GUNU-518927 format. One record per residue (C-alpha): x, y, z; residue number from 0. Coordinates in nm, 2 decimals, decimal comma, padded with zeros to 4 digits. Layout:
((X; Y; Z); NUM);
...
//
This chain:
((02,58; 02,56; -01,24); 0);
((02,36; 02,55; -00,93); 1);
((02,47; 02,80; -00,65); 2);
((02,60; 02,58; -00,36); 3);
((02,37; 02,68; -00,05); 4);
((02,44; 02,55; 00,34); 5);
((02,34; 02,67; 00,68); 6);
((02,50; 03,01; 00,79); 7);
((02,61; 03,10; 01,17); 8);
((02,42; 03,36; 01,33); 9);
((02,58; 03,73; 01,27); 10);
((02,69; 03,82; 01,62); 11);
((02,45; 04,06; 01,80); 12);
((02,16; 04,02; 01,53); 13);
((02,02; 03,72; 01,55); 14);
((02,00; 03,68; 01,19); 15);
((02,14; 03,41; 00,97); 16);
((02,42; 03,54; 00,74); 17);
((02,40; 03,48; 00,38); 18);
((02,76; 03,36; 00,33); 19);
((02,80; 02,98; 00,30); 20);
((02,97; 02,78; 00,57); 21);
((03,25; 02,61; 00,37); 22);
((03,46; 02,47; 00,51); 23);
((03,49; 02,51; 00,89); 24);
((03,65; 02,84; 01,02); 25);
((04,02; 02,89; 00,96); 26);
((04,14; 02,77; 01,28); 27);
((04,08; 02,44; 01,19); 28);
((04,26; 02,23; 00,93); 29);
((03,94; 02,00; 00,89); 30);
((03,79; 02,11; 00,54); 31);
((03,45; 02,01; 00,33); 32);
((03,64; 01,87; 00,04); 33);
((03,35; 01,85; -00,15); 34);
((03,26; 02,21; -00,13); 35);
((03,61; 02,26; -00,27); 36);
((03,54; 02,01; -00,54); 37);
((03,25; 02,20; -00,61); 38);
((03,46; 02,55; -00,63); 39);
((03,68; 02,38; -00,86); 40);
((03,38; 02,27; -01,07); 41);
((03,25; 02,61; -01,10); 42);
((03,60; 02,80; -01,21); 43);
((03,61; 02,51; -01,51); 44);
((03,28; 02,60; -01,59); 45);
((03,41; 02,93; -01,62); 46);
((03,21; 03,07; -01,32); 47);
((03,31; 03,30; -01,01); 48);
((03,44; 03,17; -00,69); 49);
((03,50; 03,38; -00,40); 50);
((03,77; 03,25; -00,13); 51);
((03,95; 03,41; 00,16); 52);
((04,30; 03,47; 00,19); 53);
((04,49; 03,58; 00,48); 54);
((04,45; 03,97; 00,34); 55);
((04,10; 03,99; 00,21); 56);
((03,82; 03,77; 00,03); 57);
((03,95; 03,75; -00,32); 58);
((03,69; 03,71; -00,61); 59);
((03,82; 03,41; -00,82); 60);
((03,83; 03,32; -01,21); 61);
((04,01; 03,05; -01,38); 62);
((04,32; 03,28; -01,53); 63);
((04,34; 03,11; -01,82); 64);
((03,97; 03,14; -01,92); 65);
((03,91; 03,50; -02,10); 66);
((03,53; 03,46; -02,06); 67);
((03,56; 03,40; -01,71); 68);
((03,79; 03,66; -01,67); 69);
((03,55; 03,91; -01,87); 70);
((03,27; 03,79; -01,61); 71);
((03,50; 03,89; -01,30); 72);
((03,54; 04,25; -01,44); 73);
((03,17; 04,28; -01,51); 74);
((03,10; 04,17; -01,18); 75);
((03,31; 04,40; -00,99); 76);
((03,24; 04,67; -01,23); 77);
((03,64; 04,71; -01,30); 78);
((03,80; 04,92; -01,58); 79);
((03,92; 04,70; -01,83); 80);
((04,30; 04,83; -01,85); 81);
((04,31; 04,78; -01,45); 82);
((04,53; 04,45; -01,39); 83);
((04,47; 04,16; -01,17); 84);
((04,66; 03,95; -00,96); 85);
((04,71; 03,58; -01,03); 86);
((04,71; 03,36; -00,73); 87);
((04,95; 03,03; -00,77); 88);
((04,96; 02,74; -00,55); 89);
((05,32; 02,78; -00,48); 90);
((05,65; 02,93; -00,61); 91);
((05,71; 02,66; -00,84); 92);
((05,44; 02,82; -01,06); 93);
((05,61; 03,11; -01,11); 94);
((05,81; 02,99; -01,43); 95);
((05,44; 02,91; -01,59); 96);
((05,35; 03,31; -01,56); 97);
((05,68; 03,47; -01,58); 98);
((05,95; 03,48; -01,84); 99);
((06,21; 03,63; -01,62); 100);
((06,22; 03,53; -01,25); 101);
((06,54; 03,75; -01,14); 102);
((06,71; 03,61; -00,79); 103);
((06,56; 03,88; -00,58); 104);
((06,23; 03,76; -00,70); 105);
((06,33; 03,41; -00,58); 106);
((06,46; 03,54; -00,25); 107);
((06,13; 03,68; -00,16); 108);
((05,91; 03,40; -00,26); 109);
((06,17; 03,17; -00,07); 110);
((06,15; 03,39; 00,25); 111);
((05,78; 03,53; 00,24); 112);
((05,53; 03,28; -00,01); 113);
((05,28; 03,18; 00,12); 114);
((05,21; 03,51; 00,23); 115);
((05,08; 03,88; 00,16); 116);
((05,34; 03,95; -00,08); 117);
((05,29; 04,01; -00,47); 118);
((05,57; 04,01; -00,70); 119);
((05,53; 04,17; -01,04); 120);
((05,74; 04,01; -01,31); 121);
((05,78; 04,01; -01,72); 122);
((05,50; 03,80; -01,82); 123);
((05,53; 03,48; -01,98); 124);
((05,45; 03,40; -02,36); 125);
((05,05; 03,35; -02,38); 126);
((05,00; 03,52; -02,03); 127);
((04,68; 03,74; -02,20); 128);
((04,62; 04,13; -02,17); 129);
((04,31; 04,06; -01,99); 130);
((04,48; 03,99; -01,69); 131);
((04,79; 04,24; -01,73); 132);
((04,57; 04,56; -01,83); 133);
((04,75; 04,50; -02,19); 134);
((05,11; 04,54; -01,99); 135);
((05,40; 04,32; -02,05); 136);
((05,42; 04,25; -01,70); 137);
((05,23; 04,02; -01,48); 138);
((05,14; 04,03; -01,07); 139);
((05,18; 03,71; -00,90); 140);
((05,12; 03,59; -00,55); 141);
((05,09; 03,25; -00,32); 142);
((04,82; 03,33; -00,03); 143);
((04,87; 03,24; 00,32); 144);
((04,53; 03,07; 00,41); 145);
((04,48; 02,72; 00,45); 146);
((04,15; 02,73; 00,26); 147);
((04,30; 02,93; -00,03); 148);
((04,59; 02,67; -00,05); 149);
((04,37; 02,39; -00,05); 150);
((04,12; 02,57; -00,35); 151);
((04,46; 02,62; -00,54); 152);
((04,62; 02,29; -00,52); 153);
((04,28; 02,12; -00,60); 154);
((04,22; 02,38; -00,91); 155);
((04,62; 02,29; -01,01); 156);
((04,52; 01,92; -01,02); 157);
((04,22; 01,96; -01,24); 158);
((04,43; 02,19; -01,47); 159);
((04,37; 02,53; -01,35); 160);
((04,73; 02,69; -01,30); 161);
((04,61; 03,02; -01,17); 162);
((04,32; 03,17; -01,02); 163);
((04,26; 03,56; -01,09); 164);
((04,12; 03,71; -00,75); 165);
((04,10; 04,08; -00,69); 166);
((03,91; 04,18; -00,37); 167);
((03,53; 04,02; -00,37); 168);
((03,38; 04,37; -00,37); 169);
((03,23; 04,63; -00,61); 170);
((03,54; 04,83; -00,80); 171);
((03,70; 05,09; -00,54); 172);
((03,49; 05,01; -00,24); 173);
((03,57; 04,84; 00,08); 174);
((03,78; 04,50; 00,02); 175);
((03,57; 04,23; 00,24); 176);
((03,72; 04,05; 00,54); 177);
((03,46; 03,79; 00,60); 178);
((03,21; 03,56; 00,36); 179);
((02,88; 03,76; 00,47); 180);
((03,08; 04,11; 00,31); 181);
((03,11; 03,91; -00,02); 182);
((02,73; 03,80; -00,04); 183);
((02,62; 04,16; 00,09); 184);
((02,81; 04,30; -00,20); 185);
((02,81; 04,08; -00,49); 186);
((02,52; 03,86; -00,42); 187);
((02,43; 03,58; -00,70); 188);
((02,70; 03,71; -00,93); 189);
((02,93; 03,47; -00,73); 190);
((02,85; 03,06; -00,77); 191);
((03,02; 02,95; -00,49); 192);
((03,15; 03,14; -00,17); 193);
((03,40; 02,96; 00,05); 194);
((03,39; 03,09; 00,41); 195);
((03,74; 03,04; 00,60); 196);
((03,64; 03,32; 00,88); 197);
((03,77; 03,66; 00,93); 198);
((04,07; 03,74; 00,74); 199);
((04,39; 03,76; 01,00); 200);
((04,58; 04,03; 00,81); 201);
((04,28; 04,25; 00,71); 202);
((04,46; 04,45; 00,46); 203);
((04,59; 04,38; 00,07); 204);
((04,94; 04,23; -00,01); 205);
((05,23; 04,43; -00,07); 206);
((05,34; 04,47; -00,41); 207);
((05,72; 04,49; -00,51); 208);
((05,78; 04,52; -00,90); 209);
((06,09; 04,33; -01,02); 210);
((06,01; 04,34; -01,37); 211);
((06,31; 04,60; -01,44); 212);
((06,56; 04,80; -01,25); 213);
((06,61; 04,78; -00,89); 214);
((06,32; 04,64; -00,69); 215);
((06,05; 04,91; -00,58); 216);
((05,74; 04,87; -00,38); 217);
((05,43; 04,96; -00,56); 218);
((05,17; 04,93; -00,29); 219);
((05,27; 04,91; 00,09); 220);
((05,12; 04,63; 00,27); 221);
((05,17; 04,46; 00,64); 222);
((05,53; 04,36; 00,49); 223);
((05,75; 04,66; 00,53); 224);
((06,01; 04,77; 00,30); 225);
((06,22; 04,69; 00,59); 226);
((06,14; 04,32; 00,61); 227);
((06,21; 04,32; 00,22); 228);
((06,53; 04,48; 00,25); 229);
((06,68; 04,25; 00,48); 230);
((06,63; 03,99; 00,24); 231);
((06,71; 04,14; -00,06); 232);
((06,91; 04,46; -00,01); 233);
((06,81; 04,84; -00,10); 234);
((06,48; 04,91; -00,25); 235);
((06,46; 05,19; -00,50); 236);
((06,34; 05,47; -00,30); 237);
((06,20; 05,72; -00,57); 238);
((05,89; 05,67; -00,76); 239);
((05,89; 05,56; -01,12); 240);
((05,62; 05,69; -01,34); 241);
((05,71; 05,41; -01,59); 242);
((05,62; 05,16; -01,34); 243);
((05,36; 04,89; -01,40); 244);
((04,98; 04,98; -01,33); 245);
((04,88; 04,74; -01,01); 246);
((04,59; 04,68; -00,82); 247);
((04,47; 04,93; -00,56); 248);
((04,69; 05,23; -00,63); 249);
((04,42; 05,46; -00,76); 250);
((04,41; 05,78; -00,59); 251);
((04,03; 05,70; -00,46); 252);
((04,02; 05,33; -00,33); 253);
((03,87; 05,13; -00,05); 254);
((03,63; 05,40; 00,00); 255);
((03,33; 05,36; 00,17); 256);
((02,98; 05,51; 00,07); 257);
((02,97; 05,77; 00,32); 258);
((03,24; 06,05; 00,31); 259);
((03,53; 05,98; 00,51); 260);
((03,81; 06,23; 00,64); 261);
((04,13; 06,16; 00,84); 262);
((04,19; 06,41; 01,11); 263);
((04,45; 06,42; 01,38); 264);
((04,37; 06,25; 01,66); 265);
((04,43; 06,57; 01,89); 266);
((04,15; 06,72; 01,69); 267);
((03,91; 06,44; 01,64); 268);
((03,71; 06,58; 01,93); 269);
((03,67; 06,95; 01,80); 270);
((03,61; 06,84; 01,45); 271);
((03,35; 06,58; 01,56); 272);
((03,17; 06,88; 01,77); 273);
((03,18; 07,10; 01,46); 274);
((03,02; 06,85; 01,24); 275);
((02,74; 06,79; 01,48); 276);
((02,66; 07,18; 01,53); 277);
((02,64; 07,17; 01,12); 278);
((02,36; 06,92; 01,12); 279);
((02,59; 06,60; 01,03); 280);
((02,55; 06,27; 01,19); 281);
((02,95; 06,20; 01,25); 282);
((03,07; 05,84; 01,31); 283);
((03,42; 05,77; 01,48); 284);
((03,69; 05,53; 01,43); 285);
((03,98; 05,65; 01,68); 286);
((04,17; 05,54; 02,00); 287);
((03,94; 05,48; 02,32); 288);
((04,02; 05,82; 02,47); 289);
((03,93; 06,01; 02,15); 290);
((03,59; 05,79; 02,15); 291);
((03,48; 05,85; 02,49); 292);
((03,55; 06,19; 02,49); 293);
((03,36; 06,26; 02,16); 294);
((03,04; 06,07; 02,34); 295);
((02,91; 05,89; 02,05); 296);
((02,87; 05,57; 02,15); 297);
((02,64; 05,45; 01,90); 298);
((02,82; 05,55; 01,58); 299);
((03,20; 05,55; 01,73); 300);
((03,42; 05,24; 01,71); 301);
((03,72; 05,21; 01,90); 302);
((04,08; 05,18; 01,73); 303);
((04,34; 04,94; 01,83); 304);
((04,68; 05,07; 01,93); 305);
((04,88; 04,81; 01,79); 306);
((04,92; 04,81; 01,37); 307);
((04,88; 04,43; 01,32); 308);
((04,51; 04,44; 01,51); 309);
((04,42; 04,76; 01,38); 310);
((04,47; 04,61; 00,99); 311);
((04,27; 04,30; 01,08); 312);
((03,95; 04,50; 01,22); 313);
((04,00; 04,84; 00,96); 314);
((03,77; 04,72; 00,68); 315);
((03,50; 04,55; 00,90); 316);
((03,49; 04,88; 01,12); 317);
((03,45; 05,11; 00,80); 318);
((03,15; 04,89; 00,67); 319);
((03,00; 04,90; 01,00); 320);
((03,03; 05,30; 01,03); 321);
((02,92; 05,30; 00,68); 322);
((02,58; 05,11; 00,76); 323);
((02,54; 05,29; 01,07); 324);
((02,33; 05,60; 00,94); 325);
((02,61; 05,84; 01,02); 326);
((02,68; 06,14; 00,73); 327);
((03,06; 06,15; 00,73); 328);
((03,31; 05,91; 00,87); 329);
((03,58; 06,08; 01,09); 330);
((03,90; 05,88; 01,14); 331);
((04,20; 05,97; 01,38); 332);
((04,50; 05,93; 01,18); 333);
((04,69; 05,65; 01,30); 334);
((05,06; 05,66; 01,41); 335);
((05,36; 05,67; 01,14); 336);
((05,63; 05,43; 01,10); 337);
((05,73; 05,11; 00,91); 338);
((05,40; 04,91; 01,06); 339);
((05,17; 05,17; 00,95); 340);
((05,24; 05,28; 00,62); 341);
((05,01; 05,03; 00,43); 342);
((04,76; 05,13; 00,67); 343);
((04,77; 05,48; 00,61); 344);
((04,81; 05,42; 00,25); 345);
((04,42; 05,26; 00,25); 346);
((04,28; 05,55; 00,46); 347);
((04,42; 05,79; 00,24); 348);
((04,28; 05,65; -00,11); 349);
((03,96; 05,60; 00,09); 350);
((03,95; 05,98; 00,23); 351);
((04,05; 06,09; -00,14); 352);
//
C-alpha cells in the first residue's frame, strides 16, 4: 500500500520539517481528516502497521485478528515472541469479544475509567490467538482516551476489525514515543500510516490490573493510582504474585535511552554531575530548577516539573532530547515518592536498570 504523505509542521526551534504526517488536526480540535482515518483502516485491513496517538503514548497498531500483521508488528519492534501485547477496543461492550470471564470488578473499572489509561487483564475468549497473549490464558484490554484513537477504533470496528493490538511505537525496550515525529524517527517506513494527534497528554503507559484470578492486583503502575482503583472496587492484593500473567513493559530494563541513565537523590545531583565531569564524562541532567542552576550545564540540562502530571507528560520527550544531546551519561534527580509518582518512578527505575 502506498504510504500516505503530507506536509508536516516545523519542529520547534529547528526550522526543519518533521517527517510525521499531519493527519488529522492536533488533539485540541475535534475536526479530523476522515480520509486519513479511512486510509489507516485500509492499511490495517491489508495487514499493514499504523501508528496512532493515545492519551498515554503513541501505539504501533495491527489488526489483532490477523496473525501475519501481528508478526509484522513484532518484527518491526524487535519484540520477543512471548511478550504479550495490549488489545485496544472502541468501548467496554467489546470486552465480551475478547474475554470469556468478565468479573464485576472489571465491569466497574471499565465503567469508571474507560476510556482512559487503564488496562484490564482477563481470561481470554475462545479464538484469541497465542500471538497476542504470549501463549498465556489471559488477554490485556484497553479503551484509550484520545479522540483520534477513538475515531480510528470506531472506523476499524465498522470495517470488521474488532480490536487493534498497539504496543508503544518504538523499538522494543526503548523510550516510548509521545509525538508522531518520535515514531517516524524510530520506525520510519516500517509504518504504513502515521496519524498525528499532537503530544500525548498523559505521557506514560497505562496502569495494568490483573483480574484473571484471585483478588485484583496492579501488575504495572501508571497515572491511575492504587487508591483510585480501590475507591472503585475495594482493596487490591498488596503482595506480588510470581504466577501473575506476563504483561507489557515490566521487564527489569525497559523505557531506556541509548545513553546510560542513573537515578540520583536530588540533594546529591550537583556532586554527582561534578564527579562525572571530573572523570571526563559529559553529563546531561533532568532535575528540579534549583539543581539545574547549580549544575551550570545549560546546554545539556532540562528542568523537571514539580507536579506529577506535568512530569509524566514531558518525561519521555526530555529523555529523548538528552539522549540526542551528545551527553555520555544522563543524571535524573529521583522524584518524590507518593501515589501520584509511582508510575513515573517505575519507568525511571527500569530506564536506569
